[in-house]
C-alpha positions as CSV (number, residue, x, y, z in Angstrom):
1,M,6.6,-4.4,19.6
2,K,9.3,-2.5,17.6
3,R,11.2,0.1,20.1
4,L,12.6,2.8,18.2
5,R,15.2,5.5,19.1
6,H,13.1,8.7,19.5
7,H,15.5,11.1,17.4
8,L,15.5,8.7,14.9
9,T,12.2,8.0,14.0
10,G,11.1,8.5,10.4
11,I,7.4,8.9,9.1
12,D,6.3,8.5,5.2
13,Q,3.2,8.7,3.8
14,G,1.7,8.8,0.6
15,S,-1.6,8.2,-1.7
16,V,-1.9,5.9,-4.5
17,I,-4.4,5.2,-7.1
18,L,-4.3,1.8,-7.9
19,F,-6.6,1.4,-10.5
20,A,-9.5,3.1,-12.7
21,D,-10.7,-0.1,-14.4
22,F,-14.1,1.6,-15.4
23,E,-12.8,3.5,-17.8
24,D,-11.2,0.5,-20.0
25,N,-13.7,-2.3,-18.6
26,G,-10.7,-3.6,-17.0
27,P,-10.8,-6.8,-14.6
28,M,-11.6,-5.2,-11.4
29,W,-14.8,-3.8,-13.3
30,A,-15.7,-6.4,-15.7
31,G,-14.2,-9.7,-14.3
32,D,-15.1,-11.9,-11.6
33,G,-13.3,-14.4,-9.4
34,P,-10.1,-13.7,-7.8
35,R,-8.6,-10.5,-8.7
36,E,-5.7,-8.6,-7.6
37,A,-4.0,-5.0,-8.2
38,R,-0.5,-4.6,-7.0
39,Q,1.8,-1.5,-7.0
40,P,5.4,-1.3,-5.8
41,V,5.7,1.9,-3.4
42,A,9.1,3.5,-2.9
43,F,9.8,5.6,0.5
44,S,11.1,9.2,0.1
45,E,14.2,7.9,1.6
46,P,15.3,4.6,3.0
47,F,14.5,3.5,6.5
48,R,17.4,1.8,8.7
49,S,15.1,-1.4,8.9
50,P,11.9,-2.7,7.3
51,P,9.4,0.0,8.8
52,A,5.7,-0.8,10.0
53,V,3.4,0.1,7.3
54,Q,-0.3,0.9,7.6
55,V,-2.5,1.0,4.5
56,G,-6.2,1.7,3.9
57,L,-8.7,2.7,1.4
58,S,-9.0,6.2,1.0
59,M,-11.5,6.3,-1.5
60,W,-13.5,3.1,-3.7
61,D,-16.4,3.5,-6.2
62,I,-18.1,0.2,-6.3
63,A,-21.1,-1.4,-8.2
64,D,-24.3,-1.4,-6.3
65,G,-26.2,-4.9,-6.7
66,T,-22.9,-6.8,-5.8
67,N,-21.4,-7.8,-2.4
68,Q,-18.4,-5.5,-1.4
69,R,-15.4,-7.5,-0.9
70,A,-12.2,-5.9,-0.5
71,D,-8.5,-7.1,1.1
72,I,-5.9,-4.3,1.1
73,R,-2.5,-4.8,2.8
74,A,1.4,-4.0,2.4
75,E,3.4,-6.9,1.2
76,N,7.1,-7.2,0.7
77,V,8.2,-4.4,3.0
78,T,11.8,-3.8,2.8
79,T,13.8,-0.5,3.9
80,E,13.1,1.0,0.6
81,G,9.5,0.4,0.0
82,F,6.8,-2.2,-0.5
83,D,3.8,-3.7,-2.6
84,L,0.5,-2.2,-2.1
85,V,-1.7,-5.0,-2.8
86,F,-5.7,-5.0,-3.4
87,R,-7.8,-8.0,-3.8
88,T,-11.2,-9.0,-4.5
89,W,-13.3,-11.7,-5.5
90,A,-16.6,-13.3,-6.8
91,D,-18.8,-10.9,-8.6
92,T,-17.9,-7.7,-6.8
93,R,-17.2,-4.9,-9.1
94,I,-14.9,-2.2,-8.4
95,A,-14.5,0.9,-10.5
96,R,-11.7,2.6,-9.1
97,V,-9.6,2.4,-5.8
98,R,-7.1,5.1,-3.9
99,A,-5.3,4.0,-1.1
100,D,-3.5,5.7,1.4
101,W,-0.3,4.5,3.5
102,L,1.9,5.4,6.3
103,A,5.1,3.9,7.4
104,I,6.9,4.5,10.8
105,G,10.4,3.5,11.6
106,E,14.0,3.9,12.3
107,V,16.1,6.3,9.8
108,A,19.7,6.9,9.9
109,D,21.3,9.6,11.4
110,A,23.5,12.1,9.8
111,G,26.3,11.5,12.1
112,D,26.3,7.4,11.3
113,W,29.1,5.8,9.7
114,E,30.1,2.5,8.5
115,V,33.4,0.4,9.1
116,G,33.9,-1.6,6.4
């Protein structure tokens, strides 16, 4: 469990359109087998240490007639940001995906100073 000092808890959030592959017959729409879309996300300001990041699908447009397969996660979380990663596989055909994210962690206090 991550314990935070209550007055130094920061929450950042956002929404990202990962791809719209139906527009140009891209790999998520026209491909098959393992596929991945990855997009770096920057926090609005740095956290003191890497925060907890939750991601989820807020919109997906998927073809009928194929199985619905999706894996979405935050990878490489740092104090500055993370990689938002969406994966699918086999015959799944996905036209577009939007993902929302929420980061919660400790932020610096205006009175902090470093001795160096």
